[in-house]
C-alpha positions in Angstrom: 158.2 -190.7 -91.3 160.0 -187.4 -91.3 160.8 -185.0 -88.4 160.9 -181.3 -89.2 160.4 -177.8 -87.7 157.1 -176.1 -88.6 156.5 -172.4 -89.2 156.4 -171.8 -85.4 159.8 -173.6 -84.9 158.0 -176.6 -83.2 159.2 -180.1 -83.8 156.7 -182.1 -85.8 156.4 -185.4 -87.6 154.8 -186.0 -91.0 154.1 -189.3 -92.7 152.8 -190.8 -89.4 150.2 -193.6 -89.9 147.9 -195.5 -87.6 150.5 -198.3 -87.5 153.5 -196.1 -86.7 155.2 -197.5 -83.6 154.6 -195.2 -80.7 158.0 -196.0 -79.3 159.6 -194.5 -82.5 158.2 -191.0 -81.8 159.9 -188.5 -79.5 158.1 -185.9 -77.4 159.8 -182.6 -77.0 159.9 -180.3 -74.0 157.6 -177.3 -74.1 159.6 -174.4 -72.5 158.6 -172.5 -69.4 154.8 -172.7 -69.0 154.9 -171.9 -65.3 157.5 -172.8 -62.6 155.4 -175.7 -61.3 154.4 -177.1 -64.7 156.3 -179.6 -66.9 155.0 -180.2 -70.4 156.0 -182.3 -73.3 154.4 -182.4 -76.8 154.3 -184.6 -79.9 153.0 -182.9 -83.0 152.1 -185.1 -86.0 150.0 -185.1 -89.1 147.6 -187.3 -87.1 147.2 -184.6 -84.4 149.1 -183.6 -81.2 149.6 -185.3 -77.9 150.6 -183.3 -74.9 151.5 -184.5 -71.3 151.4 -181.9 -68.5 152.5 -182.5 -64.9 151.2 -179.5 -62.9 150.2 -178.3 -59.5 146.4 -178.1 -59.5 144.3 -175.3 -57.9 143.4 -177.9 -55.2 147.0 -178.2 -54.0 148.1 -181.6 -55.5 150.1 -182.5 -58.5 148.4 -184.1 -61.5 149.5 -185.5 -64.8 147.2 -185.0 -67.7 147.4 -186.2 -71.3 145.6 -184.3 -74.1 145.0 -185.1 -77.7 144.1 -182.5 -80.3 142.8 -184.0 -83.6 143.6 -182.3 -87.0 140.0 -181.0 -87.1 140.6 -179.2 -83.8 138.6 -181.4 -81.5 140.2 -182.0 -78.1 140.2 -184.8 -75.5 141.8 -184.5 -72.0 142.6 -187.4 -69.6 143.2 -186.0 -66.1 144.0 -187.9 -62.9 147.5 -189.1 -63.3 147.1 -190.1 -66.9 150.3 -190.3 -69.0 150.1 -191.8 -72.4 153.9 -192.4 -72.4 153.4 -194.8 -69.5 150.4 -196.6 -71.0 152.1 -199.4 -72.9 150.4 -198.5 -76.2 152.0 -200.0 -79.3 151.1 -197.6 -82.2 150.1 -194.0 -82.7 146.5 -195.0 -83.2 146.6 -196.9 -80.0 147.9 -193.7 -78.2 145.0 -191.7 -79.7 142.5 -194.3 -78.7 143.9 -194.5 -75.2 143.5 -190.8 -74.6 140.0 -190.9 -76.0 139.1 -193.8 -73.7 140.6 -192.2 -70.6 139.3 -188.7 -71.4 137.3 -187.4 -68.4 137.6 -183.6 -68.7 137.2 -182.7 -72.3 135.7 -185.2 -74.7 135.9 -184.3 -78.3 135.1 -180.6 -77.8 
């Protein structure tokens, strides 16, 4: 496993496998979306995981976890869903967790 900066100066990992321990991977802060949004991201050769805590248009805060696969398909688990708090063991477990909990976007 190797951490590097890509062409867009984003922290990424290569050499990640299905069995890579999730606890060994570090999310990085995504700067200044909006004042009421906090976002972290994990970019790997297996795809990207993002966690956003934001004020919704309905007046409450929500935490959402997204997964974008290398082929561009996207899953979003909304409703206080944070993969970092899920207890998953491996990168593949994290991906599967997001897909299982996806309730907004499902492989689109």
